[in-house]
N, C-alpha and C positions, 0 to 999 in steps of 0.2 A: 504493500500500500504506500510505500515511500520511495522516493527517488534518491535518498541519501545512501551512500555506500556504507557497508558494515565496517566498523573499526576493529582493530585488533583487540583481542580479549574482551569482546562485547558480551560474552556469556550467553550465546545463543542456545546453549543447552538448557537454559532456564525456560520454562514454559508459561510463566506468569509475570505480569508487570511487577508484582511484589518481589519476585525473585531478582529481577533486574534492579529494583530499588535497593535491595540489600547488597547486591554485587557492586553497585556503583556508589555506595554511600561514601566511600573515602576517596573518590576521584578528585584530583587536584588540577588546577589550571595548567595548561601546557603551552599556551601562546600568550604573550604579554605585550602591553603597549603603555606608553607614558601618557598620562592625562594632566592637563594644566587647568587648575581651578582658579579662575580669575579673581582678583581681589574685589571685595564688595563692601559696602558700608556696614558698620556694626549693626547687628540685629538685636533687638531687646530680648529675644528668646534664645537665640543660638550664640550671641556674643560676637566677638571680633571674627572677621572673615578675611584674613590676609591671603596673599598669593600662596598657593600650595601646589605641589606636584605629587601625584599618587600613581600607583601601578594598577593597571586594569588587566586582569587575566581571564581567559575563557578556555573552555574545552567542551567537547561533545562526544557522546557515545550513541551507537545505533544498534538495534537488533530488529528482527522481523516484527516483534510485538511492541517494542518500546524504544523511545529515544530520550536522550537527556542533553540539555545545554546547561552548563554551570558557569556563572559569571561571578567574579570576585573583584573587590577593590582592596588593595593592600596599602597601608600607610607606612612610610619610611620611619623606622624607629618607634613604632607604636603598635601595640597588640590590641586586638578587639576580640569580643566574644565570637565563638564559632558561628553563631547564627547571624551575626552582623556582617554587613557589606557583602552579602551573598544572595544571588537570585538563581534559583533552580527552575528550569522549565521542563516539565515531564510531558511526554507525548505518548498517549495510548493509541496505537494504530488499530487495534481491534474495535475500540469504541469511537475512534476518530475524535478523541477528546484531549484537550490541552489543559494542564494545571500549572498556573504561575505561582511561584513562591511556596513558602512553607506555611504551616498553620499560624505561626507567630507573626506572619507578615514580613514585609521588607523593612529591615532596620539598617539605616545608613548613618555612618559617622565619617566625616563631619556632616552634620545635618544642614539643610537649607543652603546647599551649594550646587544643586542641580544634578547630583549623582544618581538619585533614585530615578528621575526621569530619563537619564542617559541609559541606565541599565535596562529599563523597560523598553526603551526604543531599540536597543540592540537585540533584545529577545523578540520583539515584533518583527524586525527585519529578518531574523533567522527563521522564524515561523512562516512568514509570508513568502519566502523564497521556496518553501517546500510544501506546506500544507495550508494554503489559504482557505480551503473549504472545510477544515476541521473546526470544531466548536471550542470556545474558551469556557472552561467550567466556572459556574457561579461560585464565588468565594465569600465566606463570612469575614468581615473586617472586625477582628476581635480586639478588645481593649481590656487591659488589666484594671484600669481606673478611668474615670471620666476624662476625656481628652481636653487639653487646652484648646480653646476655640481657634487660635491661630494654627495650631498643629493640625486640627481636624480639617480646616479649610484648605491648608496646604496639601494634605493627603488627598482630599477630594479633587483638588485642582490637578494634581499629578495624574491621577487615574483618568479624569475626564479629558485631559490633554492627550492621553493615549487612546481615546475613543471608547473608554469604558463608562458604563452608567452605574452610579452609586445610588442604591435605594435604602431608605431608612424604614425600620419597622416599629419605632417608638417615637413618642412625642418629644422626648428629651434629645433625640438624634444621637443616641449612644450606640444603638444596635444597627449595624449597616451591613450590606453585602453588595457585591458586584453582580450585575445581571448577565446571564449567559448570552453570548453572541459569537459570530463567526470570526475566525482569525483575519479574514479579509476586511473586516470592518474596523480593525484597529488602525491607529495612526502611529507611524514610526518617526517621531520627531523629538528633538530636545533643544534646549537653549544653548546654541553654539557660542554665545558670548560668555557663558558661565563655564562650560566644560568643553575643552578643546583637545582632541587627540593630537599627540605630537609624534611625528615620525622620527626615525633615527637621525636622518640628516638635519631635520629641524632642531632636534635636541643638541646635536653637535654644534650647529650654528649658534644656538642660544648659549652654550658653554663657552664658545669662542668669543662671543660678544661680551659675556660676563667677565672672562679673563682679561680682555682688552680694557674693559671699564675699570677692573680692579687695578691693572697696571697704571692706568691714567690717574686713578685716585692716589695710588702710592707715590707717583711722581709729584702730584700736587702737594701731598703731605710732606715729602722731602723738601720741596721748594719752600713750603711754609716754615718748616723747621729751620732751614737755613736762614730765612729772613728773621725769624725769632732770635736765632743765635747771633746774627749780625746786630740786630737792635739791642740785644743784651750786652754785647761788647761795647757798642757805642754808648749805651746808657752807663756802663761802668766807667768809661772814659770821661763822660760828662760829669759823673758824680765825683771822680777824682779831681777834675779841674775845678769844680765848684768848691770842693773842700779846700783846695790850695788857695783859691781866691779869698775864701772866708778867713782862712788862717792869716793870709797876708794882710787883709783888711783889719783884722783884730790887732795884728802886730803894729801896723801903721798907726792905727788909732791910739794904741798904747804909747807909741813913740811920741806922737803929737802931744798927748796929755802930759808925758814926762817932761817934754821940752817946755810946755806952757807953765808948768809948776816950778821950774827952777828959777 
């Protein structure tokens, strides 16, 4: 039912999607790309949002009954929980059904930087290239506690931007779920001003420019230090001259007083 080639070690001996799920539980990304998170104004909820670079990784597995796309975002020098910064896309070929994410939902760190929308867009592109006629499974949007209104609105905006419909089942707007729809109805787009994939050559060019800028700053600092040292020497000379003039003036004044009193 799929045009995707079977990968090595796909576990086709398994005869159920549950078997594939267990077999692929520890799959890790195999291909990586650098992402540039553009600097943004400080947000009252998520705090400061400086320029950052993160690593985006992805991998996929295929069998006759099931396929998996795993997307991850890794932060340099920072560890996150296993369920954070990861989006799994499970495809059941028997049911022609797609499941996005885990029961806990998509948890992204750093938040409010466009990463969630970027990951969903990559998943949509992957699905639409292969199974645009499959159905997206309706998913409950679970919450451990009442959501902050800004966080809830942001979540709904991300899902709706991807073409999903969010439906609420209570007046307090705490219990929600996405509505089932076809893969072809989804929208694969993200804010390119916030999240920018960076190629190897682009990254090398950025490093070269940063190195040149650093060298220029170092030259400016050396020039400033030389000026400060020169001014310091001139200041020392002026202080010595002033001291000599003051001493001579005092001596001359004393001499005049002595001559006047004799």
